[in-house]
C-alpha positions in Angstrom: -11.4 -31.0 -20.7 -13.4 -29.3 -18.0 -10.3 -27.6 -16.7 -9.3 -26.5 -20.2 -12.8 -25.1 -20.7 -12.7 -23.4 -17.3 -9.3 -21.7 -18.0 -10.4 -20.8 -21.5 -13.5 -19.1 -20.1 -11.3 -17.2 -17.6 -9.1 -16.0 -20.4 -12.0 -14.8 -22.4 -13.4 -13.0 -19.3 -10.1 -11.3 -18.7 -9.9 -10.2 -22.3 -13.5 -9.0 -22.3 -13.2 -7.1 -19.0 -10.0 -5.4 -20.2 -11.7 -4.0 -23.2 -14.6 -2.4 -21.3 -14.9 1.4 -20.8 -15.2 1.1 -17.0 -11.9 -0.8 -16.4 -9.8 2.4 -16.2 -12.2 4.2 -13.9 -12.2 1.1 -11.6 -8.4 1.2 -11.5 -8.6 5.0 -10.7 -11.0 4.2 -7.9 -8.7 1.5 -6.5 -5.7 3.8 -6.6 -7.8 6.5 -4.9 -8.8 4.3 -2.0 -5.3 2.9 -1.7 -4.0 6.3 -0.8 -5.7 6.3 2.6 -6.7 2.6 3.1 -4.3 -0.3 3.4 -6.1 -3.2 1.9 -6.7 -2.5 -1.8 -3.9 -3.7 -4.0 -3.9 -1.0 -6.6 -0.5 -1.9 -8.0 -1.7 -5.4 -8.9 -4.6 -4.0 -10.9 -2.2 -1.8 -13.0 0.3 -4.5 -13.5 -2.3 -7.2 -14.5 -4.1 -4.9 -17.0 -0.7 -3.8 -18.5 0.2 -7.5 -19.1 -3.1 -8.0 -20.9 -2.8 -4.8 -22.9 0.5 -5.8 -24.3 -1.2 -8.5 -26.4 -4.7 -7.2 -26.8 -4.2 -3.5 -27.0 -6.8 -2.9 -24.4 -7.1 -1.1 -22.1 -5.1 1.8 -23.6 -1.8 1.9 -21.7 -1.7 5.7 -21.6 -5.2 5.9 -20.2 -4.3 3.3 -17.6 -1.2 5.1 -16.6 -3.1 8.4 -16.3 -6.0 6.8 -14.4 -3.6 5.3 -11.9 -1.7 8.5 -11.3 -4.9 10.6 -10.9 -6.4 8.1 -8.5 -3.1 8.0 -6.5 -2.9 11.8 -6.3 -6.5 12.2 -5.2 -6.1 9.4 -2.6 -2.9 10.7 -1.1 -4.3 14.2 -0.8 -7.5 12.8 0.8 -5.2 11.0 3.4 -3.4 14.3 4.0 -6.7 16.1 4.6 -7.9 13.3 7.0 -4.6 13.4 8.8 -5.0 17.1 9.3 -8.4 16.5 11.0 -7.9 13.4 13.0 -4.2 13.0 13.4 -2.3 9.7 13.2 -4.4 7.8 15.8 -7.9 8.8 15.1 -9.0 5.4 13.8 -8.6 2.0 15.4 -6.6 0.5 12.5 -4.0 3.3 12.9 -3.3 2.1 16.5 -2.2 -1.4 15.3 1.5 -2.0 16.2 2.7 -2.2 12.6 0.8 0.9 11.5 1.6 2.9 14.6 5.3 2.1 14.1 5.1 3.2 10.5 3.4 6.5 11.6 6.1 7.2 14.1 8.8 6.5 11.5 7.1 8.8 9.0 6.9 11.6 11.6 10.6 11.4 12.3 11.6 11.2 8.6 9.3 14.1 7.6 11.2 16.3 10.1 14.5 15.3 8.6 14.0 14.9 4.9 10.3 15.5 4.0 10.8 15.9 0.2 12.7 12.6 -0.2 10.2 10.8 1.9 7.1 12.0 0.0 8.8 11.0 -3.3 9.8 7.5 -2.2 7.0 6.5 0.1 4.5 6.0 -2.7 6.4 2.8 -3.6 5.8 1.3 -0.2 2.2 0.3 0.5 2.1 0.8 4.3 4.7 3.6 4.1 2.7 5.8 1.7 -0.4 5.7 3.9 1.6 6.5 7.0 3.4 9.4 5.2 0.2 10.8 3.8 -1.6 10.9 7.2 1.4 12.1 9.1 2.1 14.9 6.6 -1.4 16.2 7.2 -1.2 15.7 11.0 2.1 17.6 11.2 1.0 20.3 8.9 3.6 19.6 6.3 3.3 22.4 3.7 0.4 21.3 1.5 1.5 23.0 -1.7 4.8 21.3 -1.5 3.2 18.0 -0.7 0.9 18.3 -3.8 3.8 18.8 -6.2 6.0 16.1 -4.7 3.1 13.6 -4.6 2.2 14.4 -8.2 5.7 13.5 -9.3 5.8 10.4 -7.1 2.3 9.2 -8.3 3.1 9.6 -12.0 6.4 7.7 -11.8 4.7 5.1 -9.6 2.0 4.5 -12.2 4.5 4.3 -15.0 6.5 1.9 -12.9 3.5 -0.4 -12.5 2.8 -0.3 -16.3 6.4 -1.1 -17.0 6.4 -4.1 -14.7 3.2 -5.5 -16.3 4.5 -5.0 -19.8 7.8 -6.7 -19.0 6.1 -9.6 -17.3 3.5 -9.9 -20.1 6.2 -10.6 -22.7 6.6 -14.1 -21.2 3.1 -15.2 -22.0 1.4 -14.4 -25.3 -1.8 -16.5 -25.6 -2.7 -17.4 -22.0 -3.8 -14.1 -20.4 -4.7 -15.7 -17.1 -1.1 -17.1 -16.7 0.3 -13.8 -17.9 -1.7 -11.9 -15.2 -0.6 -14.3 -12.5 3.1 -14.0 -13.5 2.8 -10.2 -13.7 1.3 -10.1 -10.2 3.9 -12.4 -8.7 6.6 -10.4 -10.3 5.1 -7.2 -9.0 5.0 -8.6 -5.4 8.7 -9.6 -5.7 9.6 -6.2 -7.0 7.6 -4.5 -4.3 9.4 -6.5 -1.7 12.8 -5.5 -3.2 11.8 -1.9 -3.6 10.5 -1.7 -0.1 13.8 -3.0 1.3 15.8 -0.7 -1.0 13.9 2.3 0.1 14.4 1.4 3.8 18.1 1.0 3.2 18.2 4.3 1.4 16.5 6.2 4.2 18.7 4.4 6.7 21.8 5.5 4.8 20.5 9.1 4.6 19.9 9.0 8.4 23.4 7.8 9.1 24.8 10.4 6.7 22.9 13.2 8.5 24.1 12.0 11.9 27.7 11.8 10.7 27.5 15.4 9.3 25.9 16.6 12.5 28.6 14.9 14.5 31.3 16.5 12.4 29.7 19.9 12.6 29.4 19.6 16.4 33.1 18.6 16.6 34.1 21.6 14.4 32.1 24.0 16.5 33.6 22.6 19.6 37.2 23.0 18.2 36.4 26.6 17.1 35.1 27.5 20.5 38.1 26.0 22.2 40.5 27.9 19.8 38.6 31.1 20.5 38.9 30.6 24.2 42.6 30.1 24.0 43.1 33.1 21.6 41.2 35.6 23.8 43.6 37.1 26.4 42.6 37.2 30.0 41.4 40.6 31.0 43.3 41.8 34.2 41.0 42.1 37.2 41.2 44.7 39.9 42.4 42.0 42.4 45.3 41.3 40.2 46.7 44.8 40.8 46.8 44.5 44.6 
């Protein structure tokens, strides 16, 4: 009975918190900080609240989606600004092996296909922070970054709401269990999306290398043909 009362109390607390005016601003704050700091799970907040909203109607899904997108845009642009001031190694946490590797990867990918990277990196927690900082450090065009990031942030927020809504269909009365299922589902989807994005960028890299190789071969063939086609100009020594 104590356990039943405990979980019942948690369900009531979740329902009560989801209906408060401050819950969307808190999500916006989480998404803002998540743009330049690695340890705030902003996706889980959006997913969990979406699962609750499916059955209670609160918070408003559209407000939640807008709050998440606005926070993500502001956070990403803050990271861009910080990157332009301190680079990609200005803080101790940036020099950790995993983060440093992500920064180096972002630098190489921005040089090759910046627009695709900005659009897709928002779905990868470590990747988006690395890309945001690196874009600022390498002076990637800010206006272009803003528009691309806005598109990425809006679709990312809608994606989080969609996952929470889908997962919330499994549980109707137990909000705590619904939130837990939604978060687990979001983690699994995040893992899948992370690997799909990496495979996608790897495919783009191989495709670019193949085109470059074919272009180089074509240029070499053209140069060889031109050398053969051009007649040798007689030299003065040839007349002696």
